[in-house]
All heavy atoms as TSV, in Angstrom:
chain	resi	resn	atom	element	x	y	z
A	1	MET	N	N	110.482	78.485	66.018
A	1	MET	CA	C	109.372	77.810	66.772
A	1	MET	C	C	108.356	77.344	65.758
A	1	MET	O	O	108.083	78.064	64.879
A	1	MET	CB	C	108.763	78.780	67.767
A	1	MET	CG	C	107.725	78.167	68.533
A	1	MET	SD	S	106.847	79.274	69.786
A	1	MET	CE	C	108.127	80.087	70.576
A	2	SER	N	N	107.903	76.211	65.879
A	2	SER	CA	C	107.043	75.557	64.980
A	2	SER	C	C	105.461	76.134	65.129
A	2	SER	O	O	105.298	76.584	66.165
A	2	SER	CB	C	106.972	73.961	65.020
A	2	SER	OG	O	106.404	73.627	66.219
A	3	THR	N	N	104.735	75.917	64.065
A	3	THR	CA	C	103.391	76.268	64.230
A	3	THR	C	C	102.612	75.631	65.369
A	3	THR	O	O	101.909	76.158	66.119
A	3	THR	CB	C	102.712	76.134	62.856
A	3	THR	OG1	O	103.330	76.846	61.878
A	3	THR	CG2	C	101.177	76.694	63.039
A	4	ARG	N	N	102.941	74.388	65.524
A	4	ARG	CA	C	102.318	73.427	66.464
A	4	ARG	C	C	102.678	74.018	67.781
A	4	ARG	O	O	101.843	74.091	68.763
A	4	ARG	CB	C	102.708	72.030	66.229
A	4	ARG	CG	C	102.180	71.018	67.282
A	4	ARG	CD	C	102.454	69.584	66.873
A	4	ARG	NE	N	101.504	69.232	65.911
A	4	ARG	CZ	C	101.660	68.005	65.266
A	4	ARG	NH1	N	102.457	67.183	65.654
A	4	ARG	NH2	N	100.741	67.768	64.242
A	5	GLU	N	N	104.019	74.211	68.007
A	5	GLU	CA	C	104.396	74.762	69.433
A	5	GLU	C	C	103.844	76.129	69.664
A	5	GLU	O	O	103.381	76.418	70.805
A	5	GLU	CB	C	105.947	74.908	69.352
A	5	GLU	CG	C	106.598	75.451	70.603
A	5	GLU	CD	C	106.552	74.431	71.744
A	5	GLU	OE1	O	106.301	73.154	71.525
A	5	GLU	OE2	O	106.862	74.742	72.780
A	6	SER	N	N	103.621	76.991	68.682
A	6	SER	CA	C	102.956	78.260	68.910
A	6	SER	C	C	101.412	78.168	69.224
A	6	SER	O	O	101.015	78.811	70.181
A	6	SER	CB	C	103.025	79.086	67.489
A	6	SER	OG	O	104.381	79.411	67.280
A	7	VAL	N	N	100.913	77.210	68.587
A	7	VAL	CA	C	99.413	76.962	68.989
A	7	VAL	C	C	99.304	76.420	70.461
A	7	VAL	O	O	98.383	76.778	71.199
A	7	VAL	CB	C	98.814	75.964	68.016
A	7	VAL	CG1	C	97.437	75.470	68.516
A	7	VAL	CG2	C	98.728	76.587	66.621
A	8	ARG	N	N	100.221	75.451	70.759
A	8	ARG	CA	C	100.282	74.945	72.093
A	8	ARG	C	C	100.501	75.993	73.205
A	8	ARG	O	O	99.777	76.039	74.211
A	8	ARG	CB	C	101.240	73.858	72.285
A	8	ARG	CG	C	101.235	73.171	73.526
A	8	ARG	CD	C	102.437	72.120	73.616
A	8	ARG	NE	N	103.652	72.729	73.839
A	8	ARG	CZ	C	104.076	73.315	74.979
A	8	ARG	NH1	N	103.299	73.456	76.012
A	8	ARG	NH2	N	105.262	73.924	75.022
A	9	ILE	N	N	101.447	76.908	72.919
A	9	ILE	CA	C	101.627	78.019	73.813
A	9	ILE	C	C	100.483	79.011	73.928
A	9	ILE	O	O	100.123	79.277	75.150
A	9	ILE	CB	C	102.992	78.813	73.432
A	9	ILE	CG1	C	104.221	77.792	73.610
A	9	ILE	CG2	C	103.037	80.026	74.191
A	9	ILE	CD1	C	105.455	78.402	73.020
A	10	ALA	N	N	99.809	79.176	72.782
A	10	ALA	CA	C	98.700	80.161	72.771
A	10	ALA	C	C	97.617	79.529	73.555
A	10	ALA	O	O	96.856	80.297	74.476
A	10	ALA	CB	C	98.258	80.468	71.413
A	11	ALA	N	N	97.340	78.152	73.397
A	11	ALA	CA	C	96.256	77.572	74.130
A	11	ALA	C	C	96.451	77.516	75.687
A	11	ALA	O	O	95.653	77.781	76.379
A	11	ALA	CB	C	96.111	76.162	73.587
A	12	ALA	N	N	97.763	77.228	76.036
A	12	ALA	CA	C	98.095	77.328	77.450
A	12	ALA	C	C	97.920	78.717	78.060
A	12	ALA	O	O	97.301	78.841	79.135
A	12	ALA	CB	C	99.619	76.796	77.612
A	13	GLN	N	N	98.269	79.734	77.309
A	13	GLN	CA	C	98.049	81.078	77.749
A	13	GLN	C	C	96.672	81.477	77.953
A	13	GLN	O	O	96.177	82.071	78.843
A	13	GLN	CB	C	98.792	82.132	76.886
A	13	GLN	CG	C	98.659	83.601	77.382
A	13	GLN	CD	C	99.340	83.716	78.723
A	13	GLN	OE1	O	100.582	83.288	78.874
A	13	GLN	NE2	N	98.667	84.357	79.600
A	14	GLU	N	N	95.846	81.007	76.951
A	14	GLU	CA	C	94.344	81.172	77.051
A	14	GLU	C	C	93.783	80.442	78.250
A	14	GLU	O	O	93.017	81.075	78.978
A	14	GLU	CB	C	93.666	80.892	75.837
A	14	GLU	CG	C	92.312	81.138	75.759
A	14	GLU	CD	C	91.583	80.699	74.465
A	14	GLU	OE1	O	92.171	80.154	73.553
A	14	GLU	OE2	O	90.314	80.768	74.374
A	15	THR	N	N	94.307	79.367	78.422
A	15	THR	CA	C	93.720	78.526	79.604
A	15	THR	C	C	93.991	79.201	80.872
A	15	THR	O	O	93.307	79.327	81.859
A	15	THR	CB	C	94.448	77.146	79.704
A	15	THR	OG1	O	93.869	76.403	78.449
A	15	THR	CG2	C	93.850	76.353	80.749
A	16	LEU	N	N	95.400	79.705	81.006
A	16	LEU	CA	C	95.742	80.337	82.182
A	16	LEU	C	C	95.009	81.672	82.413
A	16	LEU	O	O	94.613	82.010	83.512
A	16	LEU	CB	C	97.242	80.786	82.183
A	16	LEU	CG	C	97.827	81.444	83.501
A	16	LEU	CD1	C	97.564	80.579	84.666
A	16	LEU	CD2	C	99.263	81.714	83.234
A	17	ASP	N	N	94.642	82.470	81.355
A	17	ASP	CA	C	93.926	83.603	81.374
A	17	ASP	C	C	92.466	83.305	81.931
A	17	ASP	O	O	91.972	84.076	82.796
A	17	ASP	CB	C	93.829	84.409	80.013
A	17	ASP	CG	C	95.006	84.917	79.674
A	17	ASP	OD1	O	96.031	85.107	80.389
A	17	ASP	OD2	O	95.266	85.186	78.327
A	18	ILE	N	N	91.865	82.254	81.451
A	18	ILE	CA	C	90.474	81.839	81.945
A	18	ILE	C	C	90.653	81.529	83.353
A	18	ILE	O	O	89.658	81.872	84.198
A	18	ILE	CB	C	89.981	80.830	80.964
A	18	ILE	CG1	C	89.704	81.292	79.651
A	18	ILE	CG2	C	88.783	80.105	81.699
A	18	ILE	CD1	C	89.427	80.130	78.673
A	19	LEU	N	N	91.553	80.618	83.801
A	19	LEU	CA	C	91.746	80.242	85.083
A	19	LEU	C	C	91.807	81.461	86.067
A	19	LEU	O	O	91.337	81.535	87.202
A	19	LEU	CB	C	92.943	79.363	85.344
A	19	LEU	CG	C	92.791	77.873	84.830
A	19	LEU	CD1	C	94.077	77.142	84.904
A	19	LEU	CD2	C	91.574	77.162	85.609
A	20	HIS	N	N	92.678	82.472	85.524
A	20	HIS	CA	C	92.908	83.736	86.356
A	20	HIS	C	C	91.581	84.531	86.504
A	20	HIS	O	O	91.282	84.959	87.652
A	20	HIS	CB	C	93.965	84.503	85.666
A	20	HIS	CG	C	94.346	85.714	86.602
A	20	HIS	ND1	N	94.118	87.014	86.233
A	20	HIS	CD2	C	94.901	85.870	87.838
A	20	HIS	CE1	C	94.417	87.876	87.127
A	20	HIS	NE2	N	94.964	87.060	88.148
A	21	GLU	N	N	90.803	84.571	85.500
A	21	GLU	CA	C	89.575	85.265	85.628
A	21	GLU	C	C	88.610	84.577	86.638
A	21	GLU	O	O	87.824	85.102	87.432
A	21	GLU	CB	C	88.857	85.240	84.234
A	21	GLU	CG	C	89.433	86.235	83.173
A	21	GLU	CD	C	88.736	86.304	81.896
A	21	GLU	OE1	O	87.479	85.960	81.837
A	21	GLU	OE2	O	89.325	86.507	80.908
A	22	MET	N	N	88.563	83.137	86.569
A	22	MET	CA	C	87.766	82.442	87.552
A	22	MET	C	C	88.402	82.662	88.953
A	22	MET	O	O	87.598	82.795	89.829
A	22	MET	CB	C	87.922	80.877	87.183
A	22	MET	CG	C	87.119	80.528	85.914
A	22	MET	SD	S	87.409	78.935	85.343
A	22	MET	CE	C	86.662	77.994	86.737
A	23	SER	N	N	89.595	82.674	89.074
A	23	SER	CA	C	90.258	82.907	90.251
A	23	SER	C	C	89.762	84.300	90.976
A	23	SER	O	O	89.577	84.462	92.082
A	23	SER	CB	C	91.797	82.774	90.148
A	23	SER	OG	O	92.464	83.370	91.291
A	24	GLN	N	N	89.844	85.301	90.005
A	24	GLN	CA	C	89.416	86.563	90.604
A	24	GLN	C	C	87.973	86.597	90.848
A	24	GLN	O	O	87.554	87.304	91.961
A	24	GLN	CB	C	89.698	87.600	89.314
A	24	GLN	CG	C	91.030	87.820	89.045
A	24	GLN	CD	C	92.006	88.273	90.136
A	24	GLN	OE1	O	91.732	89.186	90.835
A	24	GLN	NE2	N	92.987	87.399	90.452
A	25	LEU	N	N	87.137	85.839	90.125
A	25	LEU	CA	C	85.751	85.862	90.465
A	25	LEU	C	C	85.483	85.143	91.810
A	25	LEU	O	O	84.506	85.503	92.623
A	25	LEU	CB	C	84.905	85.095	89.373
A	25	LEU	CG	C	84.611	85.829	88.121
A	25	LEU	CD1	C	84.117	84.878	87.036
A	25	LEU	CD2	C	83.813	87.102	88.234
A	26	LEU	N	N	86.275	84.240	92.227
A	26	LEU	CA	C	86.174	83.470	93.400
A	26	LEU	C	C	87.041	84.132	94.549
A	26	LEU	O	O	87.142	83.589	95.632
A	26	LEU	CB	C	86.755	82.084	93.211
A	26	LEU	CG	C	85.857	81.193	92.333
A	26	LEU	CD1	C	86.525	79.882	92.037
A	26	LEU	CD2	C	84.398	80.932	92.921
A	27	ASN	N	N	87.620	85.250	94.134
A	27	ASN	CA	C	88.370	86.080	95.160
A	27	ASN	C	C	89.415	85.245	95.883
A	27	ASN	O	O	89.589	85.276	97.162
A	27	ASN	CB	C	87.449	86.718	96.215
A	27	ASN	CG	C	88.067	87.754	96.991
A	27	ASN	OD1	O	89.035	88.424	96.460
A	27	ASN	ND2	N	87.680	88.005	98.128
A	28	THR	N	N	90.188	84.484	95.066
A	28	THR	CA	C	91.307	83.633	95.706
A	28	THR	C	C	92.520	84.443	96.098
A	28	THR	O	O	93.404	84.102	96.723
A	28	THR	CB	C	91.754	82.626	94.623
A	28	THR	OG1	O	92.312	83.248	93.513
A	28	THR	CG2	C	90.603	81.722	94.331
A	29	GLN	N	N	92.708	85.684	95.581
A	29	GLN	CA	C	93.818	86.563	95.708
A	29	GLN	C	C	95.120	85.990	95.351
A	29	GLN	O	O	96.147	86.091	95.770
A	29	GLN	CB	C	93.907	86.863	97.249
A	29	GLN	CG	C	92.813	87.654	97.815
A	29	GLN	CD	C	92.786	87.879	99.226
A	29	GLN	OE1	O	93.458	87.122	99.899
A	29	GLN	NE2	N	91.979	88.786	99.749
A	30	LEU	N	N	94.972	85.097	94.197
A	30	LEU	CA	C	96.191	84.502	93.563
A	30	LEU	C	C	96.458	85.331	92.297
A	30	LEU	O	O	95.533	85.507	91.409
A	30	LEU	CB	C	95.907	83.003	93.224
A	30	LEU	CG	C	95.729	82.142	94.402
A	30	LEU	CD1	C	95.356	80.724	93.852
A	30	LEU	CD2	C	96.899	82.037	95.289
A	31	ASP	N	N	97.667	85.849	92.027
A	31	ASP	CA	C	97.948	86.652	90.857
A	31	ASP	C	C	98.209	85.472	89.834
A	31	ASP	O	O	98.371	84.195	90.110
A	31	ASP	CB	C	99.151	87.386	91.049
A	31	ASP	CG	C	100.469	86.713	91.608
A	31	ASP	OD1	O	100.575	85.583	91.220
A	31	ASP	OD2	O	101.256	87.363	92.217
A	32	LYS	N	N	98.473	85.872	88.616
A	32	LYS	CA	C	98.675	84.956	87.410
A	32	LYS	C	C	99.974	83.993	87.611
A	32	LYS	O	O	99.942	82.814	87.379
A	32	LYS	CB	C	98.821	85.675	86.121
A	32	LYS	CG	C	97.532	85.793	85.463
A	32	LYS	CD	C	97.749	86.317	83.955
A	32	LYS	CE	C	96.440	86.475	83.233
A	32	LYS	NZ	N	96.612	87.010	81.924
A	33	GLU	N	N	101.032	84.563	88.165
A	33	GLU	CA	C	102.254	83.900	88.424
A	33	GLU	C	C	102.032	82.790	89.384
A	33	GLU	O	O	102.384	81.642	89.202
A	33	GLU	CB	C	103.370	84.773	88.749
A	33	GLU	CG	C	104.756	84.130	89.001
A	33	GLU	CD	C	105.827	85.032	89.529
A	33	GLU	OE1	O	105.567	86.279	89.516
A	33	GLU	OE2	O	106.916	84.500	89.648
A	34	THR	N	N	101.417	83.057	90.610
A	34	THR	CA	C	101.110	82.083	91.469
A	34	THR	C	C	100.203	81.069	91.084
A	34	THR	O	O	100.394	79.922	91.339
A	34	THR	CB	C	100.641	82.942	92.822
A	34	THR	OG1	O	101.461	83.834	93.248
A	34	THR	CG2	C	100.456	81.868	94.023
A	35	LEU	N	N	99.245	81.522	90.358
A	35	LEU	CA	C	98.291	80.541	89.784
A	35	LEU	C	C	98.914	79.570	88.865
A	35	LEU	O	O	98.744	78.354	88.806
A	35	LEU	CB	C	97.091	81.342	89.174
A	35	LEU	CG	C	95.911	80.507	88.572
A	35	LEU	CD1	C	95.301	79.773	89.791
A	35	LEU	CD2	C	94.910	81.468	88.016
A	36	ALA	N	N	99.820	80.185	88.064
A	36	ALA	CA	C	100.618	79.187	87.071
A	36	ALA	C	C	101.467	78.220	87.794
A	36	ALA	O	O	101.589	77.141	87.457
A	36	ALA	CB	C	101.409	80.088	86.199
A	37	ILE	N	N	102.019	78.676	88.926
A	37	ILE	CA	C	102.908	77.784	89.682
A	37	ILE	C	C	101.980	76.657	90.345
A	37	ILE	O	O	102.321	75.537	90.316
A	37	ILE	CB	C	103.633	78.476	90.904
A	37	ILE	CG1	C	104.617	79.426	90.248
A	37	ILE	CG2	C	104.169	77.580	91.828
A	37	ILE	CD1	C	105.237	80.419	91.126
A	38	CYS	N	N	100.901	76.934	90.862
A	38	CYS	CA	C	99.980	76.105	91.437
A	38	CYS	C	C	99.513	74.999	90.413
A	38	CYS	O	O	99.332	73.948	90.615
A	38	CYS	CB	C	98.693	76.722	92.035
A	38	CYS	SG	S	99.060	77.741	93.557
A	39	VAL	N	N	99.038	75.524	89.186
A	39	VAL	CA	C	98.664	74.682	88.035
A	39	VAL	C	C	99.787	73.707	87.779
A	39	VAL	O	O	99.516	72.471	87.557
A	39	VAL	CB	C	98.112	75.480	86.960
A	39	VAL	CG1	C	98.006	74.502	85.591
A	39	VAL	CG2	C	97.052	76.121	87.190
A	40	GLY	N	N	100.931	74.207	87.714
A	40	GLY	CA	C	102.116	73.372	87.405
A	40	GLY	C	C	102.338	72.242	88.471
A	40	GLY	O	O	102.590	71.160	88.195
A	41	MET	N	N	102.167	72.663	89.572
A	41	MET	CA	C	102.366	71.724	90.814
A	41	MET	C	C	101.263	70.595	90.673
A	41	MET	O	O	101.503	69.413	90.780
A	41	MET	CB	C	102.243	72.371	92.070
A	41	MET	CG	C	103.579	73.250	92.359
A	41	MET	SD	S	103.397	74.257	93.941
A	41	MET	CE	C	103.505	72.925	95.121
A	42	ILE	N	N	100.057	70.955	90.411
A	42	ILE	CA	C	98.871	70.046	90.341
A	42	ILE	C	C	99.106	69.058	89.110
A	42	ILE	O	O	98.969	67.919	89.129
A	42	ILE	CB	C	97.591	70.825	90.150
A	42	ILE	CG1	C	97.251	71.465	91.626
A	42	ILE	CG2	C	96.401	69.810	89.893
A	42	ILE	CD1	C	96.077	72.381	91.573
A	43	GLU	N	N	99.667	69.718	87.943
A	43	GLU	CA	C	99.881	68.823	86.797
A	43	GLU	C	C	100.983	67.820	87.013
A	43	GLU	O	O	101.089	66.757	86.448
A	43	GLU	CB	C	100.201	69.644	85.593
A	43	GLU	CG	C	99.119	70.416	85.132
A	43	GLU	CD	C	99.371	71.446	83.913
A	43	GLU	OE1	O	100.552	71.603	83.641
A	43	GLU	OE2	O	98.373	71.715	83.216
A	44	SER	N	N	101.871	68.202	88.073
A	44	SER	CA	C	102.955	67.248	88.408
A	44	SER	C	C	102.562	66.342	89.448
A	44	SER	O	O	103.524	65.504	89.896
A	44	SER	CB	C	104.250	68.179	88.938
A	44	SER	OG	O	104.689	69.009	87.852
A	45	GLY	N	N	101.372	66.391	89.845
A	45	GLY	CA	C	100.813	65.307	90.706
A	45	GLY	C	C	100.598	65.669	92.178
A	45	GLY	O	O	100.163	64.813	93.075
A	46	VAL	N	N	100.753	67.076	92.486
A	46	VAL	CA	C	100.372	67.387	93.897
A	46	VAL	C	C	98.972	67.451	94.004
A	46	VAL	O	O	98.204	67.762	93.254
A	46	VAL	CB	C	100.926	68.960	94.097
A	46	VAL	CG1	C	100.397	69.513	95.384
A	46	VAL	CG2	C	102.578	68.983	94.072
A	47	ASN	N	N	98.554	66.990	95.293
A	47	ASN	CA	C	97.093	66.936	95.569
A	47	ASN	C	C	96.553	68.441	95.694
A	47	ASN	O	O	97.038	69.190	96.486
A	47	ASN	CB	C	96.972	66.122	96.926
A	47	ASN	CG	C	95.537	66.073	97.282
A	47	ASN	OD1	O	94.782	66.912	97.355
A	47	ASN	ND2	N	95.178	64.850	97.744
A	48	PRO	N	N	95.563	68.607	94.958
A	48	PRO	CA	C	94.972	70.141	94.889
A	48	PRO	C	C	94.426	70.433	96.312
A	48	PRO	O	O	94.533	71.652	96.693
A	48	PRO	CB	C	93.826	69.930	93.920
A	48	PRO	CG	C	94.069	68.910	93.057
A	48	PRO	CD	C	94.920	67.839	93.915
A	49	GLU	N	N	93.900	69.540	97.033
A	49	GLU	CA	C	93.298	69.861	98.344
A	49	GLU	C	C	94.367	70.106	99.291
A	49	GLU	O	O	94.302	71.046	100.109
A	49	GLU	CB	C	92.262	68.739	98.802
A	49	GLU	CG	C	91.020	68.732	98.052
A	49	GLU	CD	C	90.188	67.537	98.480
A	49	GLU	OE1	O	90.408	66.983	99.587
A	49	GLU	OE2	O	89.283	67.295	97.851
A	50	ALA	N	N	95.451	69.389	99.219
A	50	ALA	CA	C	96.500	69.623	100.081
A	50	ALA	C	C	97.277	70.888	99.771
A	50	ALA	O	O	97.628	71.718	100.678
A	50	ALA	CB	C	97.599	68.493	99.970
A	51	LEU	N	N	97.310	71.324	98.504
A	51	LEU	CA	C	97.955	72.607	98.083
A	51	LEU	C	C	97.121	73.656	98.612
A	51	LEU	O	O	97.638	74.725	99.142
A	51	LEU	CB	C	98.080	72.559	96.459
A	51	LEU	CG	C	98.649	73.822	95.951
A	51	LEU	CD1	C	100.046	74.210	96.505
A	51	LEU	CD2	C	98.708	73.764	94.506
A	52	ALA	N	N	95.857	73.564	98.470
A	52	ALA	CA	C	94.924	74.502	99.013
A	52	ALA	C	C	95.168	74.855	100.578
A	52	ALA	O	O	95.202	75.960	101.008
A	52	ALA	CB	C	93.562	74.358	98.662
A	53	ALA	N	N	95.196	73.656	101.167
A	53	ALA	CA	C	95.440	73.756	102.802
A	53	ALA	C	C	96.659	74.437	103.017
A	53	ALA	O	O	96.781	75.196	103.973
A	53	ALA	CB	C	95.402	72.379	103.239
A	54	VAL	N	N	97.846	74.162	102.275
A	54	VAL	CA	C	99.089	74.880	102.513
A	54	VAL	C	C	98.943	76.324	102.238
A	54	VAL	O	O	99.424	77.173	103.054
A	54	VAL	CB	C	100.184	74.115	101.588
A	54	VAL	CG1	C	101.430	75.012	101.685
A	54	VAL	CG2	C	100.432	72.705	102.101
A	55	ILE	N	N	98.391	76.736	101.194
A	55	ILE	CA	C	98.148	78.205	100.866
A	55	ILE	C	C	97.344	78.865	102.023
A	55	ILE	O	O	97.833	80.016	102.445
A	55	ILE	CB	C	97.441	78.361	99.406
A	55	ILE	CG1	C	98.462	77.938	98.352
A	55	ILE	CG2	C	96.961	79.804	99.305
A	55	ILE	CD1	C	97.780	77.764	96.940
A	56	GLN	N	N	96.342	78.245	102.453
A	56	GLN	CA	C	95.558	78.765	103.488
A	56	GLN	C	C	96.377	78.900	104.887
A	56	GLN	O	O	96.279	79.944	105.473
A	56	GLN	CB	C	94.228	77.972	103.708
A	56	GLN	CG	C	93.185	77.988	102.712
A	56	GLN	CD	C	92.027	77.142	102.834
A	56	GLN	OE1	O	92.091	76.166	103.602
A	56	GLN	NE2	N	90.891	77.430	102.322
A	57	GLU	N	N	97.084	77.952	105.111
A	57	GLU	CA	C	97.992	77.961	106.341
A	57	GLU	C	C	98.976	79.066	106.155
A	57	GLU	O	O	99.236	79.799	107.149
A	57	GLU	CB	C	98.583	76.612	106.580
A	57	GLU	CG	C	99.413	76.606	107.737
A	57	GLU	CD	C	98.703	76.780	109.103
A	57	GLU	OE1	O	97.535	76.623	109.162
A	57	GLU	OE2	O	99.275	77.412	110.089
A	58	LEU	N	N	99.647	79.165	105.046
A	58	LEU	CA	C	100.629	80.424	104.824
A	58	LEU	C	C	99.995	81.639	105.051
A	58	LEU	O	O	100.587	82.506	105.563
A	58	LEU	CB	C	101.240	80.071	103.457
A	58	LEU	CG	C	102.292	78.875	103.388
A	58	LEU	CD1	C	102.685	78.767	101.827
A	58	LEU	CD2	C	103.437	78.987	104.158
A	59	ARG	N	N	98.793	81.807	104.563
A	59	ARG	CA	C	98.063	83.064	104.644
A	59	ARG	C	C	97.831	83.279	106.068
A	59	ARG	O	O	97.948	84.511	106.522
A	59	ARG	CB	C	96.828	83.070	103.840
A	59	ARG	CG	C	97.123	83.227	102.374
A	59	ARG	CD	C	95.871	83.384	101.609
A	59	ARG	NE	N	96.090	83.580	100.168
A	59	ARG	CZ	C	95.295	83.410	99.225
A	59	ARG	NH1	N	94.156	83.133	99.486
A	59	ARG	NH2	N	95.698	83.708	97.940
A	60	ARG	N	N	97.390	82.334	106.759
A	60	ARG	CA	C	97.067	82.450	108.201
A	60	ARG	C	C	98.402	82.932	109.092
A	60	ARG	O	O	98.370	83.850	109.824
A	60	ARG	CB	C	96.478	81.257	108.848
A	60	ARG	CG	C	95.030	81.094	108.747
A	60	ARG	CD	C	94.424	80.008	109.472
A	60	ARG	NE	N	94.781	78.619	109.185
A	60	ARG	CZ	C	94.289	77.948	108.253
A	60	ARG	NH1	N	93.157	78.437	107.647
A	60	ARG	NH2	N	94.721	76.691	107.925
A	61	GLU	N	N	99.458	82.164	108.691
A	61	GLU	CA	C	100.679	82.475	109.429
A	61	GLU	C	C	101.162	83.888	109.060
A	61	GLU	O	O	101.619	84.706	109.816
A	61	GLU	CB	C	101.815	81.545	109.040
A	61	GLU	CG	C	101.564	80.178	109.688
A	61	GLU	CD	C	102.646	79.224	109.379
A	61	GLU	OE1	O	103.817	79.634	108.801
A	61	GLU	OE2	O	102.415	77.970	109.479
A	62	ASN	N	N	101.065	84.274	107.751
A	62	ASN	CA	C	101.477	85.624	107.320
A	62	ASN	C	C	100.617	86.779	108.096
A	62	ASN	O	O	101.178	87.815	108.581
A	62	ASN	CB	C	101.291	85.785	105.787
A	62	ASN	CG	C	101.761	87.182	105.301
A	62	ASN	OD1	O	102.922	87.581	105.665
A	62	ASN	ND2	N	101.035	87.714	104.352
A	63	LEU	N	N	99.357	86.501	108.120
A	63	LEU	CA	C	98.443	87.410	108.891
A	63	LEU	C	C	98.854	87.529	110.323
A	63	LEU	O	O	98.973	88.586	110.917
A	63	LEU	CB	C	97.046	86.929	108.840
A	63	LEU	CG	C	96.022	87.847	109.437
A	63	LEU	CD1	C	95.955	89.169	108.841
A	63	LEU	CD2	C	94.663	87.166	109.246
A	64	ALA	N	N	99.150	86.465	110.999
A	64	ALA	CA	C	99.600	86.336	112.391
A	64	ALA	C	C	100.812	87.081	112.693
A	64	ALA	O	O	101.067	87.781	113.562
A	64	ALA	CB	C	99.642	84.952	112.846
A	65	MET	N	N	101.751	87.009	111.617
A	65	MET	CA	C	103.038	87.622	111.885
A	65	MET	C	C	103.092	89.058	111.661
A	65	MET	O	O	103.836	89.862	112.213
A	65	MET	CB	C	104.086	87.013	110.823
A	65	MET	CG	C	104.500	85.592	111.134
A	65	MET	SD	S	105.563	84.920	109.910
A	65	MET	CE	C	106.863	86.086	109.726
A	66	ASN	N	N	102.109	89.457	110.773
A	66	ASN	CA	C	101.957	90.866	110.506
A	66	ASN	C	C	100.850	91.668	111.333
A	66	ASN	O	O	100.673	92.885	110.999
A	66	ASN	CB	C	101.627	91.211	109.014
A	66	ASN	CG	C	102.731	90.685	108.124
A	66	ASN	OD1	O	103.894	90.936	108.452
A	66	ASN	ND2	N	102.545	90.064	106.978
A	67	THR	N	N	100.302	91.002	112.211
A	67	THR	CA	C	99.286	91.591	113.043
A	67	THR	C	C	100.030	92.143	114.368
A	67	THR	O	O	100.704	91.327	115.022
A	67	THR	CB	C	98.187	90.692	113.559
A	67	THR	OG1	O	97.560	90.194	112.357
A	67	THR	CG2	C	97.209	91.268	114.454
A	68	PRO	N	N	99.939	93.488	114.680
A	68	PRO	CA	C	100.600	93.907	115.850
A	68	PRO	C	C	99.873	93.368	117.104
A	68	PRO	O	O	98.646	92.955	117.170
A	68	PRO	CB	C	100.214	95.374	115.731
A	68	PRO	CG	C	99.511	95.715	114.518
A	68	PRO	CD	C	99.251	94.329	113.849
A	69	ARG	N	N	100.797	93.169	117.974
A	69	ARG	CA	C	100.226	92.407	119.291
A	69	ARG	C	C	100.216	93.346	120.456
A	69	ARG	O	O	100.745	94.360	120.630
A	69	ARG	CB	C	101.285	91.378	119.765
A	69	ARG	CG	C	101.248	90.260	118.686
A	69	ARG	CD	C	102.316	89.249	118.985
A	69	ARG	NE	N	102.469	88.494	117.757
A	69	ARG	CZ	C	102.732	87.179	117.795
A	69	ARG	NH1	N	102.707	86.538	118.900
A	69	ARG	NH2	N	102.719	86.551	116.685
């Protein structure tokens, strides 16, 4: 692995660490793996607001499915 590649990977990891810290402060309940997936999706062109809406809907559905009736 080249030095340039190592620097790029270290910078990406540091960015993800900072995003995860911010995520924790905002109480998003996203772990690092999920946050990395979301960042990748956004970098690939997914609309961030639409992604947030999907995550919220999935959480609502999960809560409804796990709530005793």
